[in-house]
N, C-alpha and C positions, 0 to 999 in steps of 0.2 A: 309639383305643383297642382291647385286646382285647376278644377272646369274652366276654361275656358268662352265658353257656351256659350250663347249671347241668353241671357233672360228674355222667356215664352212670353214672362205679361211688364205692362208698361203702364206707368202712371196716366189716369187718368189726365190729371192737370200738374203738368209737371212745378207747379210754381212753390218754387218754399224759400223764398228773399223772406229774408227778417225784415223786410221793412224801403216798400212798401209790400206787402203782404194782399196772401189771395184772395181773392172774391166770395164772396156765400158760396155757395155751391146753388148749379143752377143762376145762376148771375149775366142777366144779358143785359143793352139797355134799352132795353123796352120797360125794364124795370124804375125806369129815371122820369118814363113818363106826366109825370104830374106834378113833374120844376115847375116850379112861376121863374119860368127864364124871363128878361125883359122885365120883369113889377122889381119898384121897388123894394128890399127886404125897410125896407119900415111900412112898406106897404101891409094892410091886414092877411094877405096871405100870405106876403114873409115873416112876418112879425108870429103868425099861427105856423109854422113849421118850428123857425125855433125854437121856441118854448114848445112845439111836440119834441124836437129833439134834445133835449132839458127834462122834461118830465120822463121819459121813456129812457135817459138815463139815467135817473133817479132809483127805480121802479126797477130799472133789469138791476142794476148794482148795490141795489138796496140800503141807497145813499140814507142817510134820516133828516128829518123833516125839516130843521133847524140847520144847516148846511146851504149855503152856494153854488150852487152850481154854473156854470156860465162859459162862453162859447168864446174863444180869444184866439189873438190871431200870431202866426207863423209857429202854426204846429206846437209840440208839444217844448219842445225848447223856448217860445215866445212867451209858455205858459211858467214853463221854470226860474225865466230871466225874469216875467211877472213874480213873481211871488220869492224873489228875490230881491231883486232892487225895493221892493213897497216896502219889504220886511222884516230886510236885517239893522240889524246895529244898533237895534234899544238895549241887546241884554250880548254877552261870552254867545260861539259856535261852534259849536262842533261843524263837520264836515266827515263825509262816511263812500270811501270809493271803493270798488274793488272792477271797476272795467272803466274802459274810457269815454265814458258821458261823464259818469258821475267823479271823474278826472278834471269833462270842464268846467263844473262844476266847482270844485275845487280854486281853481285859476283863472274863475269870475266873481270867486270873493274875493279870492287872497289877491288875487293883481291888477285886478275892474276897482272894485269897492274898496281894495284894501287893507280889509277890517283881520285884526286877528284872528287866527283860528286853530283853532285842533283841529289837526291831521289827521287821521287813519286812514292806512291805503293797505290794502291785499292783492296779492298776487289773482294774480288770471283764475280761474279755479276754484280760488276760494275767497270767503268773506270774514266782515273784522272780526274781533269780539267784541262784543257790543258791549260789555261788562265794563271795560274801557271808555265809552261814552260819556260824556257829559250831560243827561236828561233836563238838568236843573237850566245846560243854555240851551239856544234853537241847534235844531239836530237834523239837517241837509244830508240826503240820503237817497239813493235809487234800488224799488220792491226790488226789481230782477236785473242783471244787468246783461242786456242783447247784448252786446260784444263779448261778451265770458262765462253764460250759459249760468251759471249764482244767483241763487236768488231768496232771497229772505223767507223763512219757509214760512213762520209765523210774524203774527208783533208780540208774543209775550216777554221778549227784552224789552219792549220800550214799559217804564212804567205809566202805570193809569194817576200818579200822583206826579206828576215832571212839573217843574216849572218852565221852560220852555215850550216849541212849536215843534211840531215834526213839521216838515216838508221831502213831502216824497214824491218823486218822479214812475214813475206809477205805471210811463208809455208801452212797456212788452208786460202786466201784467194785470193789468183792468179787464174785466172781460173775461176772462183767462185763470185767475187766482183767486184767493179768500183775500177783500179788506177787513182788516180792523177796524174799523170806521172810528170807532171810540178813543182809536190813537196815532189816529192823523189828525192833523192840523191841518194841513192844506194834501191836495192828491194834483196829481197830471196826466195829463198823457194826449196824447191824437188823438185821429179816425183811422191811419193811415195801416195802426199796425193790429190788435186782436179781431177787430170785425177789417179787416179792410177796406176801409176807406181810402178815402182819398184824401190827399195830403191840405197840408195849409194852414187845418185847423187845429186847435187847439183844446180842453177841457182844463177848468182850473175849478175844482171844490174845495172850499174854505167851512171852517170850524167855527162854532162863536166865537170863540177863544182867536182864532184866524182874526175873525171879522175885528173886534177888542183891539186888538193891534191894530192895526190897520184905521180906528175912529182916534188912535188916542199916542200913534207916533206918529213925529215928523222923520226922514232919511235926510239928514245932513249930505247926501248928492241931488243935483235935480234929478228930476225924473220926464222923461220922455213921453209925453202926449200917449201914446197909446201902451206906456206898464198903468197910468195914472187910475186906479182904480176906486178915487175917493175925492170930494169934487165940498169946500167947505168944512170940512172935519166930520162930513159926512161920509158912509155909501154908494157908491151910485149904482142905485140895487136895480136897475134899467137895465144893466153890464149882465143878469144874472136869473132872465125874466126874457134873454134874448132880441135887446140891440144895442147890440155888439159895438165895437170899440171904432173897427172901423168896414168896410163893406164884406160883407161870408159870399161866395158865390152858391147860391142855389144850387146851380145844378150838386154838387159836396154835397149840400145837408141832405138835398133828396136821399145822398147816393146814403149816409149816415143813418138816415134815419126806416127803406130798405134796410140797411144788414142788422139795427135793433131790432126792428121788426120779425128778420130772421132766427135770430137772436131767442127771441121770444122764443114766437114755434120751435125751438128744442129743448126747451123747457129753461129759461130767463141762465141765471147764476150760471143751476148748479149744472144747468143740460149741456154751457160755455166749462166750465171749467171741467168736466166730464170727456167732454170730444179733447179737448191740449194735456189731457191726463194718457190718453187710451192711447197718442199719438206720443208721446213722449215715448212710453211703455214702451211698444214695437221698436225705435231706436236703443234706449235701453237694453233691454231682449237681445238686439242684436248682436252690441256690444260684448253681452257677458258672453255667448259663443261663439265668438273673434276675439283672440286674443289682440293680434292686429289695429282693434279698434280700440278706442280709449272714453271714455266721455274724460273732458278736461276738468267737469264735478270734481272736486279730489273731495268731499263727503256727499253723499247721496240724496244725504235729505236737503242739502243745498242746492242739488241740480235742478234746472226750470227743467219746464215742460212746456214750452212755449220759444224758444231761444238757445235748438239743445248747439251745445258746440262736442263737435269731437279730435280726435287728435292720432296720426296712425305711431303703429310703434312697433317698430319691424331693422330686428337690424339690419342686413341689407338696406337703409332707406339712407345716404352718406346726406341729401341736401334736401332736410325735411320737407321749405317752405315749394323746392320748388315740384316735388312731389304733392303734395297736396293743391299745388296750383291746374300741373298734368291732367292729377285723378276729377279737380274741377273742369276744365276742359274736354275731358272726356264726357262724361257727366251729359252736359249740354249741350255739345257737340250729334251726341245719341237724342237730345229732346223730351230726356225721364227728369233731370234735374234742373234748374233755370236760379244764377244768380245764389249757388249753394257756398263758395266761395269765404274762409274765415276775414272775420273783416280785416284790416287792415295793420292797426296797431295790434287786436290778440296774436295767439299763437299755433303759427302753423297748424289749416288744418276745415277741418269745412261744418259750415254755419247752416240745420235744417231746419227751417219754420214748421214748428206741428203748434202751432195757435188755433182755437176751435175753431174757424173756416179749412181747413187743411181734412182732407176727408182719412180716414184710419187707416184705409185699401191700400188708397196714396203711399200713404207711406210706410205700409208693408212692399207694394208692388219697387220699392224706388230698392228697398237693401240690399237683391239682391243685384241692384245693376253697379251698386257701391261695390259691393265684392267683385264683380265683372270687369269696371277701372283698376279697381283697386290689386287683383289680378295681373291685369295686362300691362299694368306700368313695371312691374313689378319683372315682368314677362323681356321688358323694355329693357331693365338696368342690368337683368341674368344673360342678354344681350350683346352689349355696352362693356363687357366686362372679359 
């Protein structure tokens, strides 16, 4: 039995939730003092804040100048649904899923829009074989599986001469992973993931090819007002300069601006990617040194650097789900890791958010506590035997 002594060091910030995620280091409510509360988002001050959020997003993510960036309602979910309902149906569809949210988009397209789609699904810990995906069709996929801990390592599998649109849910990838914009026609994400912003707002980024589809194709189904991106056959350009479809929270906008400016201060996208990579490496190294903890990602090349999912591997564990929950409960009770249980549909284990706002020192401090909780639960099993 390993030493059960309490670790000497504690994470300064125990927030390892995969969404909403940890705020930027040093965050305080005082940082939001410039929010134009009680003012209309249509007033000059509101419009300026919204446009600044769009412009900084473009700058940090290196989004091409001819791509539109819009702030839309209902977080990443709203942004994805807006794209699916507005764009699909013009040609065939390939749906790609390797975790819960991707499977949710499959359900929406097949059961709600009732489109006949080629569905490609991989089990948790793996990604699909993209060689089997037909890019002459529109293709819908998540870049990073938030609930499965696996990601698309790069966009090399997407042909440059594709005929269909690529619609990518990048909500736990944007700001922590490199996105190849030339291979992506629609990209969505939410503020509350990698930059730790507040919820309810989504981002929708459209390539010129996506805009062309919007202006040349009318879906067979009626579109709710909240999904409408065109008027009289033309893109509603105002959405992409900060004229939102519905009322945004100016407090949340200010919070997003604070996070974007912090992102610039740590080196922009390169700095953000490096921080997430360093955080994930700590967990990967710990798994390599402790056979009882295994990365859910089967192929290290596809392992997520943000939502790192791990599972316990020990012959003494009879009920994996109960064991993982007990470990997570111990960590929370000790105040060293909050909200690290695996997603409800995922295999039993832990999900440790390693995104860019998390400090590497906190991930390093957490690892001995995971060992402490593991061996404490193993001791309980031995005691009950």
